[in-house]
N, C-alpha and C positions, 0 to 999 in steps of 0.2 A: 685223572688230572688233565686240565686243559692244555698245559704245556706239552705233556706226553702225547696227547692226541694230535696237537698241532704238528709236532715233529714227525710223528708217524705219517700223517697225511702229506706233509712236505716231502718226505722221502719217497712216498708212493707217487706223488706228482712229479718228482724229480727224476725217477728212474727212466721213463720214456725219453726225457730230455738228455739223460746221460748216454743212453744207447745212441740217440741221434747225433749228439755232439762228438762222441768217440768215433763213430763212423765217419763223420765229416772231417775230423782232425786228421785221421789216417789218409783220407782222400786228398786233403789240402797239402799234406806233407809231400805228396807225389807231384804237386804243382797244379792240381785241378780243383777249381771252385765249383762244387756241385750244389747248385741251388735247387736241385731236384729232390733233396732230402725230404721235404714235407710230403711230396708225392710218393717217394719210396717207402716212407713210414706208413702211409695210407695203404699202399699196395701190400706191404708186409702184414698189415692188420687184416685186410679183407681176404688175403690168401689163406691165412691161418683160420679165419672164420669159415671159409668155404670148406677146407679140409675137415674141421671139427663138425660142421653142420651135416655133411654127408655121412661122416662116421656115426654121429649120434642117431641120425635118422635110419641108418642101415641096421643098427643093432638095438636101438632103443636106449634112451638116456639112462634108464635104470640098469642096463646091462653092460655099460661101457667098462673097458679095462682102463683104469686111470693112467697107467704108464703109457699104454698104446695111444690113448687120446692126446696126451701131451706130445708124444713123438710125432703123430700125424700133423697136429697143428704147427709144431715147430718146423718140420720139414716143408710143409706147404708154405709157411711164411718165408722161410729162407729161400725157397725156390723162386717165389714171386719177386722177392727183393733182388735176388741174383740176376734174374732176367732184366730187371730195370737197370741194374748196374752195367750189365753187358750192353744194353742199348745205348746208355750214356757213353761208355767207352768206345763203342763202334763209331758213334757220331763225333766225339771230341778227340779221341786219340788217333783212330785210323783215318777218319775223313776230315779231321781238324776243323770241325764246325765250332762256331762261337760257343764258349762254355756257358756264358750267362743265359743266352737265348735257349740253349739246349736244356739247361737245368730248369728254367721256368716252364718250358714246354712239357718236361717230364712231370713237374708238379701238377700242372693243369691236367695232363693225361692221367696221372695217378689218382687224383681226386675223382675225375670222371669215371675211371675204371672201377674204383671202389664203390661209388654211388650206383653205378649201373648194376653190378653184380650184387651189391647189398640190397637194392630194390628188388632184384629178381629173387633172391633168397626169401625176402619178406613175403613176396607173392606165393612162392612155393609152399612156405610154411602155413599160409592161410591166416597169419596173425591179424588181429583187429587193430593192433598198434603199429605205427610206422617203425617197427624194430623187431629184431629176433633175439631170443635169449638162449644161450648155450650154458645153462647152469651146471650141468654135469662136468663138462670139460673145464669150465671156470673153477669149479671146486677142486679139480685135480691140480690145476695150476696154482691155486691159492693155499695149498697145504702148507701149514706152518710147522716149525720145529716143535716137537711135543713138549719140550721143557720151557718154552718161552714164557708162558704165563705163571710159571712157578718161581720165576726170578724177580718178580715185582717190576718196578719201573725200568730197571736195567734190561730185563728180558723183553719188555714191551718195546724199548727203544732199539735194541740191537738184534734181537732174534725172532721178531714177530712178522717177518716178511716172507714172501714166497721165494722159491729158489731163483727165479729170474732176476730178482733184485740183487742177490749176491753175485749172480753171473755177470750182471752189468758192471758192478764194482770191480770184480776180478778181471774182466776184459779191459777195463780202463787202466788198471794198474799194470797188467801184463803188457799192454800196448805202450805205456810209458817206459817200461823197462826195455822193451825191444827197440824203441826209438832211440834211447839214450845209451844203451850198453851192449848192443850187438852189432855185428857187421851188416846184417840186413837193414837195421835201422839207420846205420851210417850211409849205406847206399841209397836208401829211400830219401833221406834228407838231402843227399847230394843231387838226386834227380829233381827234387823240388826246388833247390836253390839254383842249380845251373845244369840243366840236362845235357847241354853240349859237352861240358867238361866231364860229366859222368859217363857219357857215351864214349868219349875219347879214352877214358880209363877202363873201358871194357865192360861197363855196366849196361845191361839190356834195359834201356829206358822204357820202351813200350811195355815190356813184360811187367816191370814194376808198377807202371801206371794202371795197367789192366788188373793185375792181381790185387793191388791195394784198394783201388776204387770198388772192385767187386766185393772184397771183404768188408769194406766200409759200408757198402749198401746193405749187405746181409745183416750187419750189426745194427744199422739204423732201422731196418725192417722189424727187428725183434722189439724195438721200442714201441712200434705200433701194436704188435701182438700183446706185449705186456699191458698196455693201456686197456685194451679190450678185455682180455682174459682175467686181469687182476683188478685194476682200478675200477673198471666199469662193470665188474661182476659178470662178464660174458655177454653183455648187452651191446649189440651193434645197432646203431641208427645212423643214417646218412648225415654227413657233415658234423658228426658228433665229436670228431677228434680235435676240433678247434685249431688254434694257431701254434700248437706245440712244436711242429716241425720248424717253423721260423724261429722260435725261441731257441731251439737246439742249435741252429746255425749261429745265432747271436752269442750263445754260450761259448762257442769256439773262440771268439775274439776275447770274451771276458776271461777265459781260461788261458789266454795267450798261447794257444796251440799246444797245450800240455794236457794229456788225458787224465793224469792224476789230479790236476787242478780242477778238471771238469767235474769230478766227483762232488767236491764241495760247492762248486758253482751251480750244479744242477739242483742240489738240495736247496740252496738259497733261492733260486728262481722258482722251485716248486713251492717254497713257503710264500714267496711273493704272489704266486698264482692263486693261493687260497686265503691269504691274509684277510680279505674282505669278509670272510665268514666269521672271523674272530674279533673284529673291531666294530664297535657300535658307538656312534657319536650322536647324542641326543639332538634332535632338531634337523638332522640331515636327511633322514628317511631313506627311501629307495635310491634317490639321486646320489646320496652320499656313498652308498655301497658301490654304485657304478664308478665313482671317482677312484675308489680303492682298487677296482678291477684294472685300472689303467697303470698301476704301479709297475708291473713287470716290463711294460713297454716303455715307460718313462726311464726306468733303469737301463734298458737296452739302448736308448738314445744317448744317455749319459756315458755309457760304456764306449759307444762308438766315437763320441767326441773326445773322451780321454785317450782312447787308443790312437786316434789320429794325431794327437799332440805328443806322443811318445817319440823320443829320439833313440832310445836304446835298441840296438839290433836284436837283442834277445827277446824283445817283446813284439817284434814285427813278424808279419806273415812270410812264408817262403818267397824268395825273390822272383821266382818264375811262376808264381801263382796266377792262374788265369791265362797264361801265355801258351799258345800251341807250339809244339816242337816238331820240326821236320828235319831229319838227319842231313838231307842234301843242302840245307841252308846254313850249315855250320860255317 
């Protein structure tokens, strides 16, 4: 069925956005606006590709151990994303550099880093195409639940995805629970709202900022890895990630800084991202398809306008978002 196929692809498109938006929500809850998320997702993707590439080439794609291939790619991706998060924290938390400029610089650096090493791997592989394919590792990531296709449409809609899709949803729901129902979440929200008051109450502000931002970066990096290994079938090509990182940042606002809301918002944006493949209007031709490709960005603009008009404190960002904190200035 077309509807089932559309929802499946919307979910698969939405999972990278969910990883990115969940990571950014956690970061922003600590009071830091990390516009480096697109670059971090890119680095997470290429880091996983590097690990998988050298593992496949060392043992041969036919001889890989699926579990080991997944672990190597995951750890490589998490390490690359963590380093990016640490760089961001060093600059913005310790050195109190401008968060917007730092984030944009990280995005530029991340894309350049990915393209450089991606191009290097393509040359090493001797591929005739401007891409490399890691089919064996991708197949290990894309393993589905064995009973999914036996349950008809319900199985296709709910159980036909790879394990990282379910990990993304679980991380979002667990993050929402921690933020709203635990002492750690209370302290984190206090740091994001008023770091001076939190500091006076004995909360280690810098520790919360460092830990949360690094965890958020690792989560966002997994979104890049998911896109390459699952949605793109293990194919890396430079600049193939598109604008998904920026959409992930926009979803943070759409979901009003709630990770559980980001689950639905990500799937919605994932659907908007591919809707042009399912709508055909006679007479419009190729130009008409291009118009439909604009839909997610138009919706993003509308969301930003609506958000700016809200007066409810519950739907506003943390009060100290984007503001550096220096203890001696209290």
